[in-house]
N, C-alpha and C positions, 0 to 999 in steps of 0.2 A: 080710642084714639089710635091705637095700633092698626085697627081694621080700616079706619079712614085713611091712614097713611098708605096702607097697602093698596086700597082702592084708587087713591090719587096717583100713586106710582104706576099701577097697572094701566090706568087711563093714558098716562104719558107714553108708556111702552106701546100701547095699541096705536097711538098716533105715529110713532116711529115705524112700526111694522107696516102700517097702511102706506106710509110714504115710501118705504122700501119696496112694497108690492107695486106701487104705481111706477117707480123707477124701473122695476123688472119688466112690467108690461110695456113701458115705453121702449126699452131696449129690444124687446122681442118684436115690436112693431117696426122699429128701425131696421133690425136684421132682415125681416121679411121684405121691407122696401128695397134694401140693398140687393137681396137675392133676385127680386123682380127686375130691377134695373140691370143687373149683371146678365140675367137671362136675355133681356131685350137686346143688349149690346152684342152678346154672343150670336143671337139669331140674325141681327142686322149684318154683322161681320161675315157670317156664313153666306148670306144672300149676296153681299157685295163681292165676296170672293168668287162666287159662281159667275157673276156678271163680268168681273175682271177677266176670268179665264175665257169666257166667250168672246170678249173683246180682243184678247190676244190671238185667239184662233182666227177670228175674222180678219184681224190685221195681218196675220201671217199669210192667209189665203189671198188677200188683196195684194200684198207685196209680191207673192209668187206670180200672180196674174200680171202685175206690172212688169216684173222681170222678163216674163215670157214674151209679152208684147214689145218690150224694149229691144229684145234681141232680133225681132223680125224685121 
């Protein structure tokens, strides 16, 4: 009877440990997804920053040309 009780309780503990393992794996997958999304956002921000800088340079050049032509 004692052995059956131990086996029964051990089976219940295995279920708990399996559940905890599943939660841990889910959290790891979630963390990987967050890292991937963060990386994409960072990469896109960097690309947009370069485009914005180019736009500012072109805008400044066009403004300088406009000022030079206005004074003539």
